[in-house]
TIMI-868757 format. One record per residue (C-alpha): residue in one letter; x, y, z. Coordinates in nm, 3 decimals, always signed. Example, Ala and Ser with C-alpha at 12.3 -4.5 7.8 and 13.67 -1.06 7.14 Angstrom:
2
A;+1.230;-0.450;+0.780
S;+1.367;-0.106;+0.714
***
This chain:
267
X;+1.737;+12.457;+10.920
X;+1.806;+12.108;+11.057
X;+1.793;+11.973;+10.704
X;+2.050;+12.230;+10.586
X;+2.283;+12.141;+10.878
X;+2.243;+11.770;+10.798
X;+2.332;+11.829;+10.431
X;+2.634;+12.041;+10.530
X;+2.751;+11.766;+10.765
X;+2.719;+11.504;+10.492
X;+2.916;+11.723;+10.250
X;+3.185;+11.788;+10.511
X;+3.221;+11.418;+10.587
X;+3.238;+11.349;+10.217
X;+3.516;+11.598;+10.165
X;+3.703;+11.463;+10.471
X;+3.661;+11.107;+10.351
X;+3.787;+11.198;+10.004
X;+4.085;+11.385;+10.150
X;+4.168;+11.094;+10.381
X;+4.143;+10.852;+10.089
X;+4.383;+11.065;+9.884
X;+4.632;+11.083;+10.174
X;+4.614;+10.706;+10.211
X;+4.684;+10.655;+9.842
X;+4.981;+10.895;+9.858
X;+5.119;+10.707;+10.161
X;+5.079;+10.377;+9.980
X;+5.265;+10.520;+9.681
X;+5.547;+10.646;+9.902
X;+5.582;+10.307;+10.070
X;+5.586;+10.132;+9.734
X;+5.857;+10.349;+9.577
X;+6.058;+10.368;+9.901
X;+6.072;+9.994;+9.958
X;+6.147;+9.930;+9.592
X;+6.443;+10.171;+9.602
X;+6.568;+10.031;+9.934
X;+6.579;+9.684;+9.779
X;+6.764;+9.821;+9.477
X;+7.014;+10.010;+9.691
X;+7.069;+9.707;+9.917
X;+7.154;+9.493;+9.615
X;+7.393;+9.763;+9.491
X;+7.557;+9.787;+9.836
X;+7.614;+9.414;+9.836
X;+7.764;+9.430;+9.485
X;+8.014;+9.717;+9.464
X;+8.082;+10.082;+9.538
X;+8.033;+10.174;+9.174
X;+7.683;+10.022;+9.181
X;+7.599;+10.221;+9.495
X;+7.705;+10.546;+9.328
X;+7.515;+10.453;+9.013
X;+7.197;+10.378;+9.210
X;+7.226;+10.704;+9.404
X;+7.283;+10.884;+9.069
X;+7.595;+11.058;+9.200
X;+7.708;+11.327;+8.958
X;+8.072;+11.406;+8.895
X;+8.051;+11.770;+9.004
X;+8.039;+12.009;+9.301
X;+8.318;+11.848;+9.501
X;+8.490;+12.033;+9.784
X;+8.868;+12.060;+9.757
X;+9.029;+11.936;+10.080
X;+9.385;+11.989;+9.958
X;+9.656;+11.730;+9.901
X;+9.459;+11.571;+9.611
X;+9.155;+11.492;+9.830
X;+8.799;+11.597;+9.749
X;+8.464;+11.551;+9.925
X;+8.119;+11.538;+9.772
X;+7.810;+11.581;+9.991
X;+7.459;+11.535;+9.859
X;+7.153;+11.315;+9.884
X;+6.881;+11.137;+9.690
X;+6.515;+11.168;+9.789
X;+6.268;+10.901;+9.687
X;+5.908;+10.903;+9.815
X;+5.921;+10.992;+10.182
X;+6.278;+10.884;+10.248
X;+6.613;+11.047;+10.166
X;+6.959;+10.894;+10.156
X;+7.243;+11.134;+10.235
X;+7.597;+11.060;+10.128
X;+7.949;+11.195;+10.176
X;+8.205;+11.059;+9.931
X;+8.580;+11.097;+9.974
X;+8.796;+11.102;+9.661
X;+9.173;+11.079;+9.630
X;+9.307;+11.174;+9.288
X;+8.952;+11.131;+9.149
X;+8.919;+10.778;+9.287
X;+8.653;+10.695;+9.548
X;+8.831;+10.568;+9.859
X;+8.560;+10.603;+10.123
X;+8.200;+10.707;+10.178
X;+7.937;+10.759;+10.446
X;+7.573;+10.675;+10.375
X;+7.292;+10.777;+10.611
X;+6.915;+10.799;+10.630
X;+6.639;+10.816;+10.892
X;+6.290;+10.687;+10.958
X;+6.043;+10.973;+10.997
X;+5.903;+11.014;+11.348
X;+5.551;+11.093;+11.221
X;+5.506;+10.753;+11.056
X;+5.278;+10.497;+11.218
X;+5.435;+10.222;+11.429
X;+5.340;+9.971;+11.160
X;+5.522;+10.168;+10.889
X;+5.823;+10.229;+11.114
X;+5.856;+9.855;+11.161
X;+5.828;+9.802;+10.786
X;+6.100;+10.058;+10.708
X;+6.319;+9.916;+10.984
X;+6.282;+9.567;+10.840
X;+6.375;+9.678;+10.487
X;+6.661;+9.908;+10.590
X;+6.812;+9.653;+10.829
X;+6.970;+9.471;+10.535
X;+7.219;+9.762;+10.521
X;+7.189;+9.966;+10.841
X;+7.189;+9.901;+11.214
X;+6.868;+10.037;+11.364
X;+6.791;+10.057;+11.735
X;+6.458;+10.006;+11.915
X;+6.381;+10.376;+11.880
X;+6.419;+10.348;+11.500
X;+6.741;+10.548;+11.496
X;+6.945;+10.453;+11.190
X;+7.326;+10.438;+11.220
X;+7.525;+10.556;+10.914
X;+7.722;+10.297;+10.721
X;+8.079;+10.347;+10.604
X;+8.295;+10.210;+10.329
X;+8.673;+10.243;+10.348
X;+8.661;+10.460;+10.659
X;+9.006;+10.337;+10.764
X;+9.144;+10.521;+10.460
X;+8.957;+10.837;+10.557
X;+9.112;+10.814;+10.904
X;+9.467;+10.799;+10.768
X;+9.686;+11.103;+10.829
X;+9.844;+11.285;+10.538
X;+10.200;+11.199;+10.439
X;+10.458;+11.316;+10.690
X;+10.354;+11.162;+11.022
X;+10.307;+10.813;+11.162
X;+9.953;+10.675;+11.195
X;+9.808;+10.658;+11.545
X;+9.554;+10.391;+11.634
X;+9.316;+10.601;+11.839
X;+8.942;+10.589;+11.773
X;+8.888;+10.925;+11.943
X;+9.131;+11.089;+11.701
X;+8.979;+10.907;+11.405
X;+8.642;+11.076;+11.458
X;+8.792;+11.417;+11.389
X;+9.066;+11.309;+11.145
X;+8.827;+11.207;+10.868
X;+8.617;+11.464;+10.678
X;+8.280;+11.304;+10.755
X;+8.253;+11.495;+11.084
X;+8.216;+11.824;+10.884
X;+8.472;+12.021;+10.688
X;+8.337;+12.360;+10.801
X;+8.570;+12.562;+11.024
X;+8.414;+12.768;+11.299
X;+8.292;+12.756;+11.657
X;+7.929;+12.863;+11.689
X;+7.706;+12.840;+11.384
X;+7.344;+12.885;+11.284
X;+7.056;+13.104;+11.401
X;+7.066;+12.948;+11.748
X;+7.446;+12.989;+11.759
X;+7.509;+12.633;+11.878
X;+7.855;+12.484;+11.916
X;+7.941;+12.299;+11.596
X;+7.954;+11.919;+11.618
X;+8.308;+11.893;+11.483
X;+8.421;+12.159;+11.731
X;+8.270;+11.952;+12.014
X;+8.460;+11.645;+11.897
X;+8.780;+11.845;+11.864
X;+8.759;+12.006;+12.207
X;+8.700;+11.668;+12.369
X;+9.027;+11.522;+12.239
X;+9.272;+11.807;+12.168
X;+9.594;+11.810;+12.372
X;+9.954;+11.924;+12.332
X;+10.068;+11.574;+12.244
X;+9.821;+11.527;+11.954
X;+9.803;+11.881;+11.814
X;+10.075;+11.822;+11.555
X;+9.913;+11.491;+11.451
X;+9.583;+11.670;+11.380
X;+9.767;+11.909;+11.148
X;+9.800;+11.609;+10.916
X;+9.426;+11.539;+10.903
X;+9.254;+11.494;+10.566
X;+8.986;+11.723;+10.712
X;+9.081;+12.091;+10.649
X;+8.861;+12.215;+10.936
X;+9.047;+11.986;+11.177
X;+9.380;+12.115;+11.050
X;+9.273;+12.474;+11.115
X;+9.133;+12.396;+11.460
X;+9.472;+12.244;+11.546
X;+9.647;+12.558;+11.417
X;+9.416;+12.769;+11.632
X;+9.480;+12.559;+11.942
X;+9.855;+12.583;+11.887
X;+9.860;+12.961;+11.848
X;+9.632;+13.008;+12.150
X;+9.852;+12.787;+12.370
X;+10.202;+12.861;+12.240
X;+10.369;+12.875;+12.581
X;+10.252;+12.521;+12.661
X;+10.459;+12.370;+12.379
X;+10.827;+12.286;+12.399
X;+11.085;+12.441;+12.167
X;+11.114;+12.112;+11.977
X;+10.736;+12.093;+11.932
X;+10.713;+12.454;+11.817
X;+10.986;+12.407;+11.557
X;+10.811;+12.103;+11.408
X;+10.460;+12.252;+11.421
X;+10.572;+12.586;+11.275
X;+10.724;+12.401;+10.980
X;+10.401;+12.210;+10.925
X;+10.191;+12.526;+10.938
X;+10.412;+12.684;+10.673
X;+10.341;+12.382;+10.452
X;+9.966;+12.428;+10.502
X;+9.989;+12.796;+10.411
X;+10.144;+12.706;+10.076
X;+9.841;+12.497;+9.972
X;+9.622;+12.725;+9.753
X;+9.274;+12.631;+9.867
X;+8.954;+12.774;+10.010
X;+8.827;+12.636;+10.340
X;+8.457;+12.650;+10.419
X;+8.380;+12.859;+10.727
X;+8.084;+12.949;+10.943
X;+8.050;+13.270;+11.139
X;+7.713;+13.342;+11.295
X;+7.451;+13.243;+11.038
X;+7.680;+13.280;+10.739
X;+7.855;+12.985;+10.576
X;+8.120;+13.098;+10.334
X;+8.482;+13.033;+10.250
X;+8.823;+13.193;+10.282
X;+9.171;+13.119;+10.159
X;+9.346;+12.891;+10.406
X;+9.655;+13.111;+10.420
X;+9.444;+13.412;+10.523
X;+9.268;+13.215;+10.798
X;+9.599;+13.091;+10.938
X;+9.745;+13.442;+10.936
X;+9.444;+13.569;+11.133
X;+9.461;+13.278;+11.379
X;+9.819;+13.370;+11.463
X;+9.683;+13.674;+11.646
X;+9.514;+13.454;+11.908
X;+9.543;+13.591;+12.261
***
């Protein structure tokens, strides 16, 4: 009996050892391909935007129409155990801005976290907790308002003016029904004196949130403000486009004109 138990123990240890060895080899492979790609992407980043897009293998398809000749493409490229996510802003089919982000997995060993931090630091700022900050190209262009209003130099407004904060219109979204990040940003800065400005955002979700705020607070606006804002809203209604929306757990899309018409019934 003891002999059988001893043999079973040896077999179990053998299987465990083999499994551990395979996991180690997989991890080594991931590190090798990850670090190689990071070096390649870093070189591309230091060269040109076109090289970055080429390295990320960005395809010329599946762009979201933002209206007014702007489009946004969101996607990512996974390597071994790391993924790079990107949001690219186009104006008349020309890349004018992009956001590039990634993260270091929490389940990696401290040694590997330090290695990834060292390699990624050539492009990204990374704090002591290994949190990686996104990098931006041409973000000042993404922050610009659409034609028709003077640019304001306000960093708080910039966060919600550009489309990188999310182009999905809604309030609570997902299974846990949490307040959407772009809605949080919007509610922290919206006021009567910047509502009209936000109607000129490149971001269609921001434009609609501003419409909603206006209709829900009509009596707080002066006659002059209402005349100007009403004219702008009519312009937005004439743009034939679908805006992405989230209601509950469902992400879909509706014609902008229909959404605006429904928002007018705010009480």
